[in-house]
N, C-alpha and C positions, 0 to 999 in steps of 0.2 A: 596428401590426398592425390591419387593419380588422375590422369585425364579421363579414364573410363568411369571412375567414381564421381568426378565432377560432372561429367555428362549425364550420368544417371540421376544425380541430385537435381540438375537443371530440368531434366525431363519430368521428374517427379513433381516439381513445383508447377510446371506447365499443365500437368494433367490433374493434379490434386486441387480441389476447391477449398476455399477458406471455410473451416468448420471448427469452432473452438473446442468441440468434444473430440476431435481427431487428435490422438496423442502426438503425432508428428507435428501437426500444426501448432498445438498448444505449447510444445517444448521450444520451438523456434518459429515464432509467428511472423517475424518481420518481413521475410520475403513474400509472404502471403498478403500482408498489409500493403506492401509495395505494388503487388499485382492488382489489388483492389483499387488503389488510388489511380492506377494507370488505366484499368479496363472498365471500371464501374464502381465509383466510390460509395454508392448506396446500394446495398445488396440484401436480398431476402435470404435469411438463414433458416431452412426448414427445421434443423435440429433444435433450435432455440425459439422458433416461431417469432422471430424478431428481425428488424432491419438493421444491419450493420452500417455505420457511417464512418468513412475512413479519412476524408480530407480535412484540412485545418479549418477552412472557412465555414463549412457546414457544421462541424463539431462546435466551433466557437459560437455560431448563431443559435444552435439548439440549447447549449448550456446557459446562454444568457436570457433566453425567452422562456421563463417559467410558466407563463400562461398557456402557451401552445404545447410546450414540451414539459409535462408535469413530472415531478419527482415522487409522487405519491406511491407509485408501484415499484420504486427502486428496491426497497428492502424486501417486499414480498417476492419480487422476481428473483432476487439474489438468494434468499434463504428459504422461501416457501414455508412449509410447516415446521421448519426447524428454528424459526425465530425464537430466541429465549424469552422475549416479552411481546407476544402478539397482541396484547390488549390495547396498546397505544403505539402509534408510529414513532420511530426515532426522528430526531431533528433532520437527519440527512434525507428522510423520505417525507418531508412536509414542504408544501409550497408557501411562498410569501402570500399574505402577511402572517399566516399561522405559525410559522417557525421562528418569527423574529424575536419573540420574547424569550424563547429557549436559547436562541443564539446569543442574545445579550448576556444571559446567565453564563453560558459556556465560555464566552469571550473573556470573562474575568480571569480565567486561568491561562489564556493564550495570548494576551496582548504582549508586545515586545518588552515592556517594562517589567512584567512579571517573569517572562522567560529569562531575562538577564540575571535575575536573582538566582536562577538555577545553574548558571554557567559553572561555578566552582564545583557544584555537586556532580556535574557531568564528568569532570576530570577525576574526581574522587572515585566515582563508580567504575569508570573505565580502568583506572589504575588498580582498583581492588580486584576486578575480574582478571586482569593480566597476572596479578599476584597469585590468584587461584589456579590459573593455567600453569604457571611455573611450578607451583607446589605439587600439582598433579602430574606434570609431564617432564619436569626438569628444565634445564637451561636451553635445551634444544631437542628437537624431535618433531612430532606431529600432533595436531589436535584438530577438532572440528570448529572452524571459524564460525560457521553458521549457528551451531547449537550452543557452543561454550562461550561465545562472546556476543555475536550479533543478536541472538534471541534474548539473552539475559539483560543486556545493557538497557534497552528502552523499557523493558518490563520494570526494571528497578526504578527508572526515572518516573514513569507514569504512575507507579505504585505510590511514590512520594506525593505526587500531585493529588491523587485520589484518596490518599490516606489508607492505603492497603498494605497489609503486612508483606514485606519482601521475602519472608521465610517461605511463602507459597508461590514465589514468582515462577518456578518451573512449571507449575500447573497452569498458569495464565496463558503461556504460549501454546500449550496443548489444547486448552479450551478454544483459544482464538483460531488456531489452525483448523480445528474440527468444525467450528461454527461456519467459517468461511468455506470449508469444503462442501457445505450444503449446496453451493452453486452448481456442483457437479452431480447432484442427487439423481438425475435421470439416468446416469451411467453406472450407478452403484447397486450392489445386491443388498439383501436384507441385513447381513451381518455388519456391513460398513454403515448402513443407515441407522442401525441400532446404536452403534458407537457414537455417531454424530448426535443422535438424540440424547444420549447419556451426558455428553459434554455440554450440550445446550442446557440441560437441566442443572448440571453442576455449576455453571457460571451464574445462572439465575439464583440458585440457592445461596451461593456465596454472597451476592450483593443484597439479597433479601436480609440475610443475617447482619451484614454490615450496616445496612440502613437502620435496622432496629437498634443496633449498638449506638450509632451516632445520634439517633433521635433521642435516646435516653441519656447520652453523654456526649455532647458536641465537642469536636476537636478543631484544630486549626488546619482543616483540609477542605478539598473541593466538595466532597459529599455533604459535609456539614453545612457548607455555604449554600448548596442546592436546597437543603432542607429548610434553611432559615430565610432564603431570599424571597422577596415579594416583588411582583410586577403589577402595578395598578391595584394593589390590595389583594392580589391572588398569589397563593403559593403553589409550587409544584406538588402534585400528589405523590404518594409513596411509589406507585408504579412508574410515574414519569421520571423520578429520580433514579430508580433502578435501571430503566431503559437508557437514560442519558449516561449513566456510569458505565454500562456495558459498551455503549457506542464509543465512548472516549477510550476505554481500555483497548477495544479492537483497533481503533484508529491509531492510538498511541503506540501500540506494540507492532502492528504489521508493517506500517510504512517505514519506520526507521530500521527495523530488522532487515527488511528486504533491500533497502537502499544500501546499507553497509555490506551485506552479503554480495550484492550485485557489483558494488564498487570494486571489490577485490577480484571478482571474475573479470571485469573489464580491464583492470590494471594488468592482470595476467595475459589477457588477449592483446594488450597494447603496451608491450614492454618499454617502448621509447617514452610514452607518457608516464609510465610508472617510474622510470629512472629520473625523469625531470621532477616529479612530485616528491620523490624521496630526497632529492637534492635541494628542494625549495618548497617548504611547507606552506608558503604564502599562495601556492597554486591550488591548495586543497579546496577552497570555495569554488573555483572555476571547475575543478574536477567534479565536485558534487553536482553542479548545475548541468554538466554535460552527461553525467550518468542519469540524472533525472530526465533529461531529454531523450537520451539514446536508448535507455532500457529502464523505464520507470517502474516503481514498485506497484502501482495500480495501472492496469492495462485498459480496463473497460468499466463503464458504468451503465446504468439503465435510465431511460426516460419513457414516458407514456404519452401518446398523442391525444390531445383534447379536441381536435377537429381534423377534418381531411386537410391535407396539405401536399405540397410537392417539394422534394428535396433532391438536389443533384439530378433533376430531370426524372425522378421516380415518384410516382403517386403513392402517398402513404395514407391509408384510411384512418379515420378516427378510431381510438381505442387500441391502436397498434403499439407494440413495444419497439423502442428504438434503442440501439446500443452505440453510443459514441465511443469510437476506438481511440482513446486518449494517446496510446502509444504510437498509433499510426499517424495521428495529427502531428505529433512531435517530430516526425521525419518527413513531413510534407515538403517537397523540394521547392514549392512556390514560396515558402516562408523560411525554410532552413536549407540554403544552398549546400549541395553535397551532404544531404541529410543522412545518408547511409554511412557516412564517415564519422568515426569517433575523433573529436577534435577539442582538446581542452582550451585551445586558443580561440574558440568560436565566439564571435560577437553576436549575441542573440538580440534581435530587433523586435520580436513580438513575445507576448507572454507564453510560457510553457503551459501545456495542458495537464501536466503531471499531478497537480492538485485541483484540477477542475477550473471552472470559471463561473462568473455570475453569482447569483445569490447563495450558492452552496460551495463557494470557494473554500477549500479546507482550512479550518481554523488552526490546525496544528502544523501548517507549513513552516512557520518560523521555528517552532520547537524542533521539528524533524531535521531541518538544515543545521541548526545549532548543535543538536546532539551528534549528528554525523561528523561535523567538523571537529568537535572535541574528541570523539572516539578515534578518528583517524590520526589526529595529531598525537594522541597518547600511544596508539599502537605503533606508529612509525618511530616515535622516540624510544620506546621500550624494546622493540624487535629490530635487530639488525637484518634479519631475513623473515619474510612473511609471504609465502607463495603457495598457491594451490598445487597439489601434487599431481593433478591430472587436468587435461584439457576438457574432459567430459564433466558436465555439470548435472547434478540431480536436482532439477527444478521442482518447486512446489507443484502439487497436483491441483492446479487451479488455472482457469483462463482469466480470472478476475485479478488475482494477486500474482506478482512476479518476483521471485527471489529464490536463491538456492535453499533446498530443504536440508541438505548436508553439503559441506564444503571442506574436505580434509585439506589441511595446509601444513607445510613444513615451516618451522620457526626456529630462530636462534636469538637468544637474548643478547643485547649489547653488553 
């Protein structure tokens, strides 16, 4: 990049305001996050009719205060009329104590002791997917890391947890991508909105049918556990089980898919780190933590104001929508010195915001980290070469989720 191009890019950033619907901002948001933290970390966004919150301390405070910053509008703000199950709120969009009993049920699948039982399976799934890639493309060549590995790997894993047929795993990622694309609904035309609605209907119909099958013939899977479980003598309703299952599929697919895809992007951008990790696989956990900090799979979530308050010197009225910018908080220089630098040797002294904080801290964080570690270990062991073919990245069309939509890579088998 020459000096003229650099100068133009800097000028563009100075003149352009942060707006998640702006394609330039959405593709590479971090320079705009940095500008927000410097010039005004709480900012009104007309396009979303919401207040963005960019610095670590304010994000941390609002995520931990569920009484003042409610989660009840999160799902409606994200998906609007395209929510597959609008009749009941998902656990992620319920405030304590209402969500506690559902969280206890879901936690049965995600406690570390349960996740450890899946470790062997993660290696088996990753190995089988690499076998499929070799069968399709030979011992060296090109393939799409994002779609042929990253997307299929966590889908297969979460399918096992939920008791879902892996034969249809390709459909699951399509459903998840389209449902989450509803966050951009204000910028889409009728044809795209119709497609999103169809995928929303598809995912609901699938889990309605699966519920009915498991209700009639219980299996050793999470959906059957949901159907049978009781809390204080009460069982989850049919619609609550369907909603919970869809939420866990979305969470289980999107986070790990994006984390794995973005990890290869960052390794390509930071070849010294890549060389070190390839030479020493014990660095993989540190690599994963730095990717989670530096370029996390979830960028933004929503909260709803329950009373007038002031945050970062800005008055925020009751009933306002607030958007904690998780990805911005993860680069806050007051908590992460040289936060704009990718550093796998970084000593992190405060919790990352990548999986949230407070009562809605992501249940699947341990599973996602474990899956990513196993997948990278297997990929590095099987592939002598694994590198994106271009510096350009086709990111997901989302300001909420962050990961490559496609990522063509050159590979060579050991």
